[in-house]
Kinemage of the C-alpha trace (Angstrom):
@kinemage 1
@onewidth
@group {chain A} dominant
@subgroup {mainchain}
@vectorlist {calphas} color= white
{ca met a 1} P -34.714 53.660 10.753
{ca arg a 2} L -32.688 56.882 10.755
{ca ala a 3} L -33.436 59.158 7.828
{ca ala a 4} L -30.812 61.029 5.874
{ca thr a 5} L -30.973 64.806 5.798
{ca ala a 6} L -29.405 67.466 3.623
{ca gly a 7} L -26.858 68.053 6.392
{ca asp a 8} L -25.598 64.466 6.527
{ca pro a 9} L -21.920 63.936 5.729
{ca pro a 10} L -21.155 62.785 2.181
{ca ile a 11} L -20.506 59.189 1.215
{ca ala a 12} L -17.264 60.198 -0.470
{ca ser a 13} L -15.282 63.357 -1.067
{ca gly a 14} L -16.100 64.993 -4.369
{ca val a 15} L -13.357 66.366 -6.624
{ca asp a 16} L -13.485 68.540 -9.718
{ca glu a 17} L -12.743 65.978 -12.411
{ca met a 18} L -14.456 63.838 -14.991
{ca tyr a 19} L -15.194 60.514 -13.333
{ca lys a 20} L -14.152 57.364 -15.142
{ca ile a 21} L -16.963 54.834 -15.247
{ca leu a 22} L -16.858 51.323 -16.681
{ca ala a 23} L -19.895 49.153 -17.363
{ca val a 24} L -19.459 45.449 -18.078
{ca gly a 25} L -22.051 43.158 -19.627
{ca glu a 26} L -24.649 42.738 -22.296
{ca val a 27} L -25.498 44.951 -25.225
{ca leu a 28} L -28.429 43.937 -27.393
{ca trp a 29} L -31.326 45.059 -29.475
{ca asp a 30} L -34.709 45.191 -27.741
{ca leu a 31} L -37.194 44.128 -30.409
{ca leu a 32} L -40.131 46.278 -29.355
{ca pro a 33} L -43.598 46.306 -30.908
{ca gly a 34} L -42.769 49.639 -32.536
{ca gly a 35} L -39.312 48.657 -33.782
{ca lys a 36} L -35.900 47.845 -32.356
{ca gln a 37} L -34.154 49.883 -29.655
{ca leu a 38} L -30.592 49.611 -28.421
{ca gly a 39} L -30.708 47.966 -25.022
{ca gly a 40} L -29.010 46.032 -22.281
{ca ala a 41} L -28.697 47.457 -18.770
{ca pro a 42} L -24.908 48.062 -18.934
{ca ala a 43} L -25.219 49.912 -22.254
{ca asn a 44} L -28.076 52.054 -20.924
{ca phe a 45} L -26.084 52.772 -17.754
{ca ala a 46} L -22.964 53.782 -19.690
{ca tyr a 47} L -24.992 56.063 -21.955
{ca his a 48} L -26.624 57.861 -19.036
{ca cys a 49} L -23.297 58.242 -17.204
{ca arg a 50} L -21.884 59.788 -20.378
{ca ala a 51} L -24.908 62.067 -20.754
{ca leu a 52} L -24.389 63.229 -17.159
{ca gly a 53} L -20.781 64.191 -17.816
{ca ala a 54} L -18.711 61.126 -16.994
{ca asp a 55} L -16.017 59.434 -19.069
{ca ala a 56} L -18.039 56.241 -19.444
{ca arg a 57} L -17.674 53.196 -21.644
{ca ile a 58} L -18.827 49.579 -21.780
{ca val a 59} L -16.992 46.276 -22.034
{ca thr a 60} L -19.229 44.055 -24.118
{ca arg a 61} L -19.218 41.789 -27.170
{ca ile a 62} L -21.152 41.935 -30.434
{ca gly a 63} L -21.379 39.748 -33.495
{ca asp a 64} L -19.628 40.344 -36.796
{ca asp a 65} L -22.994 41.065 -38.391
{ca asp a 66} L -25.254 43.903 -39.457
{ca leu a 67} L -26.780 44.281 -35.997
{ca gly a 68} L -23.314 44.457 -34.469
{ca arg a 69} L -22.196 47.120 -36.905
{ca glu a 70} L -25.349 49.050 -36.099
{ca val a 71} L -24.448 48.851 -32.387
{ca leu a 72} L -21.078 50.468 -33.146
{ca glu a 73} L -22.753 53.146 -35.228
{ca arg a 74} L -25.266 53.858 -32.492
{ca phe a 75} L -22.566 53.995 -29.796
{ca arg a 76} L -20.650 56.547 -31.838
{ca gly a 77} L -23.828 58.568 -32.261
{ca leu a 78} L -24.396 58.470 -28.504
{ca gly a 79} L -20.812 59.523 -27.824
{ca leu a 80} L -19.798 56.181 -26.296
{ca pro a 81} L -16.243 54.967 -26.990
{ca thr a 82} L -15.991 51.638 -28.795
{ca asp a 83} L -12.447 50.563 -27.889
{ca thr a 84} L -13.741 48.060 -25.334
{ca val a 85} L -16.421 46.579 -27.599
{ca glu a 86} L -15.287 43.113 -28.681
{ca ile a 87} L -16.354 41.509 -31.959
{ca asp a 88} L -17.099 37.790 -32.021
{ca pro a 89} L -16.438 36.044 -35.342
{ca asp a 90} L -19.067 33.345 -34.791
{ca ala a 91} L -21.824 34.279 -32.316
{ca pro a 92} L -24.548 36.779 -33.316
{ca thr a 93} L -25.264 40.118 -31.715
{ca gly a 94} L -27.739 39.712 -28.862
{ca thr a 95} L -31.448 40.343 -29.290
{ca val a 96} L -34.384 40.355 -26.894
{ca gly a 97} L -38.063 40.166 -27.695
{ca val a 98} L -39.939 42.789 -25.644
{ca glu a 99} L -43.643 43.147 -24.991
{ca val a 100} L -44.905 46.139 -23.002
{ca asp a 101} L -48.033 45.660 -20.895
{ca ala a 102} L -50.820 48.178 -20.250
{ca ala a 103} L -48.911 49.638 -17.292
{ca gly a 104} L -45.816 50.255 -19.420
{ca gln a 105} L -43.833 47.427 -17.842
{ca pro a 106} L -41.635 45.343 -20.182
{ca arg a 107} L -41.640 41.547 -20.521
{ca tyr a 108} L -38.553 39.988 -22.076
{ca thr a 109} L -37.618 36.931 -24.155
{ca ile a 110} L -33.818 36.825 -24.040
{ca his a 111} L -32.132 34.808 -26.771
{ca glu a 112} L -29.186 32.601 -25.834
{ca asp a 113} L -25.799 31.666 -27.355
{ca val a 114} L -25.047 35.219 -28.449
{ca ala a 115} L -21.887 37.313 -28.523
{ca trp a 116} L -22.206 38.832 -25.029
{ca asp a 117} L -22.143 35.320 -23.575
{ca arg a 118} L -18.470 35.284 -24.680
{ca ile a 119} L -17.111 38.513 -23.173
{ca glu a 120} L -13.342 38.391 -22.614
{ca ala a 121} L -11.149 40.177 -20.059
{ca gly a 122} L -8.854 41.682 -22.671
{ca pro a 123} L -6.032 44.186 -22.114
{ca ala a 124} L -8.219 47.222 -22.872
{ca ala a 125} L -10.941 46.077 -20.468
{ca leu a 126} L -8.471 45.416 -17.654
{ca ala a 127} L -6.677 48.716 -18.219
{ca his a 128} L -9.891 50.729 -18.044
{ca ala a 129} L -11.043 48.772 -14.977
{ca ala a 130} L -7.817 49.652 -13.171
{ca glu a 131} L -8.433 53.370 -13.815
{ca ala a 132} L -12.165 53.409 -13.082
{ca asp a 133} L -13.728 55.383 -10.255
{ca ala a 134} L -16.750 53.082 -10.522
{ca ile a 135} L -17.438 49.804 -12.277
{ca cys a 136} L -20.958 48.484 -12.777
{ca phe a 137} L -21.822 44.886 -13.563
{ca gly a 138} L -24.942 42.743 -13.469
{ca ser a 139} L -26.106 39.186 -12.973
{ca leu a 140} L -27.686 38.544 -16.377
{ca ala a 141} L -24.415 38.826 -18.324
{ca gln a 142} L -22.977 36.089 -16.114
{ca arg a 143} L -25.340 33.366 -17.319
{ca ala a 144} L -22.522 31.778 -19.392
{ca glu a 145} L -19.248 30.627 -17.837
{ca ala a 146} L -17.005 32.529 -20.261
{ca ser a 147} L -18.556 35.917 -19.531
{ca arg a 148} L -18.927 35.087 -15.835
{ca glu a 149} L -15.197 34.483 -15.396
{ca ala a 150} L -14.257 37.484 -17.552
{ca ile a 151} L -16.502 39.803 -15.524
{ca ala a 152} L -14.979 38.548 -12.272
{ca arg a 153} L -11.482 39.321 -13.582
{ca ile a 154} L -12.475 42.772 -14.782
{ca val a 155} L -14.158 43.716 -11.494
{ca ala a 156} L -11.178 42.386 -9.543
{ca ala a 157} L -8.917 44.737 -11.511
{ca ala a 158} L -10.656 47.816 -10.079
{ca arg a 159} L -8.951 49.914 -7.409
{ca pro a 160} L -9.833 49.066 -3.792
{ca asp a 161} L -11.483 52.494 -3.358
{ca ala a 162} L -13.577 52.264 -6.529
{ca leu a 163} L -17.330 51.805 -6.395
{ca arg a 164} L -18.152 48.265 -7.506
{ca ile a 165} L -21.859 48.330 -8.298
{ca leu a 166} L -23.902 45.174 -8.689
{ca asp a 167} L -27.066 45.972 -10.620
{ca val a 168} L -29.092 42.830 -10.041
{ca asn a 169} L -31.031 41.964 -13.176
{ca leu a 170} L -33.177 38.899 -12.500
{ca arg a 171} L -34.509 37.529 -15.766
{ca pro a 172} L -35.847 33.957 -15.400
{ca pro a 173} L -34.659 31.400 -16.221
{ca phe a 174} L -31.245 33.085 -15.802
{ca val a 175} L -31.353 33.368 -12.009
{ca asp a 176} L -28.586 31.509 -10.190
{ca arg a 177} L -27.993 31.782 -6.431
{ca gly a 178} L -24.316 31.002 -6.761
{ca val a 179} L -23.798 33.733 -9.352
{ca ile a 180} L -25.659 36.286 -7.237
{ca glu a 181} L -23.820 35.371 -4.033
{ca arg a 182} L -20.450 35.601 -5.748
{ca ser a 183} L -21.421 38.925 -7.308
{ca leu a 184} L -22.503 40.348 -3.960
{ca gly a 185} L -19.112 39.343 -2.614
{ca met a 186} L -17.418 41.366 -5.370
{ca ala a 187} L -19.612 44.459 -4.906
{ca asn a 188} L -19.694 47.311 -2.420
{ca val a 189} L -22.898 48.872 -3.842
{ca leu a 190} L -26.105 46.969 -4.608
{ca lys a 191} L -28.918 48.268 -6.772
{ca leu a 192} L -32.151 46.302 -7.233
{ca asn a 193} L -35.883 46.869 -7.485
{ca asp a 194} L -38.464 46.011 -4.850
{ca gln a 195} L -39.460 42.755 -6.571
{ca glu a 196} L -35.836 41.654 -6.838
{ca leu a 197} L -35.358 42.469 -3.160
{ca val a 198} L -38.093 39.968 -2.263
{ca val a 199} L -36.280 37.280 -4.275
{ca leu a 200} L -32.890 38.013 -2.709
{ca ala a 201} L -34.349 38.252 0.793
{ca asp a 202} L -35.849 34.787 0.391
{ca met a 203} L -32.709 33.462 -1.324
{ca phe a 204} L -30.451 34.501 1.571
{ca gly a 205} L -32.884 33.924 4.412
{ca val a 206} L -33.584 37.532 5.400
{ca pro a 207} L -37.304 38.015 4.632
{ca gly a 208} L -39.338 40.678 6.375
{ca pro a 209} L -39.895 44.413 6.035
{ca val a 210} L -37.869 46.147 3.338
{ca glu a 211} L -35.658 47.975 5.805
{ca ser a 212} L -34.656 44.887 7.764
{ca ser a 213} L -33.968 42.882 4.584
{ca val a 214} L -31.791 45.653 3.174
{ca glu a 215} L -29.875 46.113 6.401
{ca ala a 216} L -29.305 42.362 6.691
{ca leu a 217} L -27.988 42.106 3.118
{ca ser a 218} L -25.792 45.144 3.659
{ca glu a 219} L -24.253 43.679 6.804
{ca arg a 220} L -23.837 40.176 5.410
{ca phe a 221} L -22.017 41.272 2.254
{ca gly a 222} L -20.265 44.384 3.522
{ca leu a 223} L -22.126 46.761 1.226
{ca arg a 224} L -21.553 50.512 1.492
{ca val a 225} L -24.799 51.420 -0.268
{ca val a 226} L -28.010 49.588 -1.131
{ca ala a 227} L -30.526 51.162 -3.521
{ca val a 228} L -34.078 49.867 -3.937
{ca thr a 229} L -36.201 51.298 -6.748
{ca arg a 230} L -39.978 51.029 -6.401
{ca gly a 231} L -41.408 52.294 -9.688
{ca ser a 232} L -43.936 55.071 -9.167
{ca ala a 233} L -43.429 54.768 -5.389
{ca gly a 234} L -39.923 56.188 -5.661
{ca ser a 235} L -36.718 54.798 -4.216
{ca leu a 236} L -34.863 53.954 -1.030
{ca leu a 237} L -31.159 54.388 -0.350
{ca phe a 238} L -29.351 52.872 2.636
{ca ala a 239} L -25.771 53.860 3.381
{ca glu a 240} L -23.652 53.665 6.503
{ca gly a 241} L -26.643 53.280 8.812
{ca arg a 242} L -28.653 56.083 7.207
{ca trp a 243} L -31.789 55.938 5.062
{ca ser a 244} L -33.223 58.185 2.378
{ca asp a 245} L -36.773 57.693 1.096
{ca ser a 246} L -37.701 59.455 -2.136
{ca pro a 247} L -41.486 59.196 -2.583
{ca gly a 248} L -41.429 59.322 -6.371
{ca arg a 249} L -43.350 61.574 -8.687
{ca ala a 250} L -46.390 61.297 -10.941
{ca val a 251} L -45.470 61.050 -14.638
{ca glu a 252} L -47.158 59.748 -17.746
{ca val a 253} L -45.333 56.470 -18.374
{ca val a 254} L -44.530 55.538 -21.969
{ca asp a 255} L -42.369 52.591 -20.929
{ca ala a 256} L -40.067 51.787 -18.012
{ca ile a 257} L -37.205 50.457 -20.132
{ca gly a 258} L -33.911 51.941 -18.984
{ca ala a 259} L -35.360 53.882 -16.048
{ca gly a 260} L -33.541 51.750 -13.488
{ca asp a 261} L -30.299 52.101 -15.441
{ca ala a 262} L -30.669 55.885 -15.493
{ca phe a 263} L -31.259 55.776 -11.734
{ca thr a 264} L -28.074 53.753 -11.237
{ca ala a 265} L -26.061 56.174 -13.382
{ca ala a 266} L -27.265 59.257 -11.517
{ca met a 267} L -26.791 57.547 -8.155
{ca thr a 268} L -23.242 56.520 -9.067
{ca leu a 269} L -22.203 60.038 -10.014
{ca gly a 270} L -23.902 61.509 -6.969
{ca leu a 271} L -22.042 59.116 -4.671
{ca leu a 272} L -18.722 59.823 -6.373
{ca ala a 273} L -19.305 63.555 -6.032
{ca gly a 274} L -19.985 63.156 -2.319
{ca arg a 275} L -23.513 64.563 -2.419
{ca pro a 276} L -25.740 64.132 0.659
{ca leu a 277} L -27.687 60.896 0.471
{ca val a 278} L -31.053 62.627 0.232
{ca asp a 279} L -29.865 64.674 -2.763
{ca val a 280} L -28.416 61.616 -4.498
{ca asn a 281} L -31.707 59.783 -4.115
{ca arg a 282} L -33.917 62.677 -5.189
{ca arg a 283} L -31.872 63.424 -8.298
{ca ala a 284} L -31.614 59.777 -9.371
{ca asp a 285} L -35.352 59.323 -8.921
{ca glu a 286} L -36.060 62.487 -10.934
{ca ile a 287} L -33.931 61.325 -13.862
{ca ala a 288} L -35.436 57.814 -13.804
{ca ala a 289} L -38.932 59.299 -13.841
{ca phe a 290} L -38.078 61.351 -16.927
{ca val a 291} L -36.808 58.264 -18.779
{ca cys a 292} L -40.181 56.616 -18.137
{ca thr a 293} L -41.844 59.369 -20.160
{ca arg a 294} L -39.867 58.548 -23.322
{ca pro a 295} L -39.668 55.379 -25.446
{ca gly a 296} L -36.579 53.186 -25.172
{ca gly a 297} L -33.745 53.140 -22.659
{ca thr a 298} L -31.528 55.956 -23.958
{ca pro a 299} L -33.586 59.117 -24.519
{ca ala a 300} L -31.776 62.451 -24.638
{ca leu a 301} L -31.841 64.135 -21.240
{ca pro a 302} L -32.905 67.785 -21.066
{ca glu a 303} L -30.317 70.310 -19.939
{ca ser a 304} L -32.174 70.770 -16.656
{ca leu a 305} L -31.413 67.159 -15.708
{ca arg a 306} L -27.837 66.983 -16.971
{ca gly a 307} L -26.457 69.472 -14.472
{ca gly a 308} L -26.269 69.485 -10.706
{ca leu a 309} L -24.625 66.110 -10.108
């Protein structure tokens, strides 16, 4: 395994502009023991991209109900545009029951037949996808056929040079090999955690040490970058034959909700800016660790973490 160093060439050439980022997928309310929090990996990702200086938005769908109207209000408060938020006249806004264990790790009960199962590839979504520097999508939002086909169309509308990031989000019973394989075929960047890596390695017949599994998945699906988050043990990035290992940092964990999404956001902007792999990994890990110290998935980032990407 060859390690990345600060002198390694960048993944891409950075330019002085506001990057356009599009997230596609679920938005929902996490019903936590202490009250509800706005959630859904794509929404968390879009928020953190916006907080880090990008022109970010989310394509999603909410119900024509009080919870849906509260989503719009919260998005406006967070500075997220709402022009790509669809409103379903029949299905309710998504909700998820969340229990947090003694280690701060969440356990989810995801309710079905909700608005984000009916995402459409409308004109606004396709237009923003065509302009995006990066588009991020997950596996959970593809559990229903309507959203699955819409997400495929939206991702396909992205420019050939855009980052197409698959943020694997395995939430049983919504784990489908066909969906994951098709998604990997659409992506050029894969982000997953160490437990999800074990599942994918077994699913695609590449079990073994982390490094060999990652390299095999990268080669099989033509991935430019693979990111593996490991909780308190830090994170691994693999790109173009090079590795970066960030060992993590000790923090007092309140909950881990949204930490992976913050990591993906920081990683995305670091890659777009052409930062050295080791710097991308360190910064993304630092921001994810901070999110673990605050409740919910969208805490305000301190000024010290908003710069430098």
